[in-house]
Phi, psi and omega in degrees: 000321180245324187296311179292313177301323176301313175307311185284334175300311178301323177287324181296318184298324186277004179116346182294144171275106187258129173239113176291134169246112182246151173303127178300321193282323185206161183239146174271010181288112171306142177090359178284340187279136182292342186269355183282122184289135172298138170115351177279162184298314177266351177248015185283139168250165171290148188290332182284147178084164175288159187259031187274228197289351175241037183293344177300342175266357181246007180293128189298312178300317178306306186299325180286319186277351182238014174295159181070008189245156171261165173216138175234166176233131175213140175268099179286359168278356181248138183307318182292325171301319176293323178298314181293324175297321179302312179304324180291319182297326184301330182249015184255168173257330183216143172242124182251123175227138193242029183259178173284158190303336186288334198294310186291326176289324180293325178289342187081029192227024179285179189296315177303331176283313179293327170296329170295327176290316182217095190296341176267010184296149164256126180232132175242127170257118187249090182249171183289321189239006178092172184281351180217173180097163184299339187259359190313323192259010172285130177279122178223171176233173180312318182295322180293318176295323173302316184285320180297318177297323186104002176294328183290327178297312181293334182274001177283168180265149170319133176068021172225176188276177182301156182216124182286154176299163186286348176225175185281077187303310183298321185294312178298314181297323174297317181302316176301312175308312183303307182302318179293320180296316178296314176306316183295317182288325174295321176293326174300319179292323172297328183280321188247338178088005183255141174275186187203158172241126189244120169261103190250117176267131174295325186293321181286337174289325187269329182313320178299342179290335177244031181306320180297320182291325176291317183293323185289330176286315182295319188274319186243357177072012181265132184267125176291141179243158182304138184245349191064230181262007180283169180233148180296342177217340182278145171198132000289151178204102181185188185240118191239147180295142171237186189288138184104171185283124173057048177245137189213163185220138179253143180222133183224112184243128183241009175204168184288336177300313186291322180299325177294317181295316181296319179303315180303309183295331175276001180094011183051063177291153186308325188290346178287343176275359181299138175304334181295337183244023191285335180211179187298314178300319180294313179301325180291320185288341188234044184292326183305303177296325183289317183296321184291322174302310185301310187295331178301330184273310182299332185288357182264353190231154168299135187292332178284324180293315180293324179297322179290315181302313181290321176291327175295339187261002180086011181264132173297107187210152180210134167290134179281118189250134176275176191298319179298318179291321170309315178301331186254001188297128185291327176298311179296325176297319180291330177275359177071029185298318182271134177236148188263131174237155175240126179251139183298338178246324181277340176097187181263131186212159166277134177240151175292134180273211184275142183267007175221169184236130171234141187289313186275319180236079187292338178076160179187172179269106182267327181226148174286169173302145187283152163288171181298117177072018198289336186251021181302314183290323183293313180299302191280322186277306186282303187286319188260347178069032187275143180283171178296324180288328173301306186301309181299325175299311184300315179301310182295331180266010180067020175286325177227161186200160177261354172207155182302127188287337181242028194293343180276354184269161183265121179259020189297334186265357188271353176090199187285149184256130184290114172217139175206177181221142176235000000 
């Protein structure tokens, strides 16, 4: 749902022409169903305009992750839809698919077939558990992968159950791996003239993030336990309340020198001379008491104020920002991180820009996310050279459409929704 589109978002931001292929009959865009209330995490729409029958074009996550892309609709359960996609693959460089392994084979569009259409094609399959092994056919999302890897257990708090990360961490991580793998495959093709097939397992992409805990178990037989915001060796290391409602500050101290600077910023209160906090090991062993004393101090101040004071003293600290604060953050504003895009149905909004700067090819937000089937005419007519008669036939047979043909129905029982990108 998120991993594949995130990978191609990164490539689109850098200038690639990405063409989304969505099913003409139904869409996987969360928030498209009229019965879904605006405001939920997966059902939220942008606030302007009514939230009625075309809300599938205003879904916030969809608009953020699909900027700079084109979109067409094809029903790949129909032979004509498959034939048209093959024509598109013939003139493309890369095919990205984010299904369980059975899906592309069922369509008759797996790598051996696409390689026959375009011998230099690069194809990447991004499934939960990879193309082989006992778990290959399991359908999963990022939260399931995070649990299988063990990340959810480690991000929980001590003496409580597992806790998933606040975002689809596995999806974003897999998307980054996929974008890098595609760039490597493109370079390899430039050097050799050969295409490639990439089997990316989301589980294998996320597992290295907990590599030290796996090695500790393999080597020492120790099972890692939930740490919350704490660190295996640093103390203090945590997220502390600051002044105001739901306001927080993170602090991480890795040396006695940083500890002394931290104490000085606090005004050197008497408790900092306590033997329990005399060195790194002592502070780590007495974190419960230490954290409470620190929070008694941080709760009196604004989190931005403390962040600046601590950073100026050489202490690693950061204000935890809500969405409104992120939009007004002076550092992000100075770097021009947020860029403004106008969408014909979602309206004009600031979008997160690129997280990096490149001198020669800096990348930028060029296009808003496409409406459903918005570029059918451009792709089928201009890129593929199809005639008006062919386009009319596809529409009449339901192979392509300008809006989801079954969008008023509840698709929760229909399984995976065909979406891919070329």
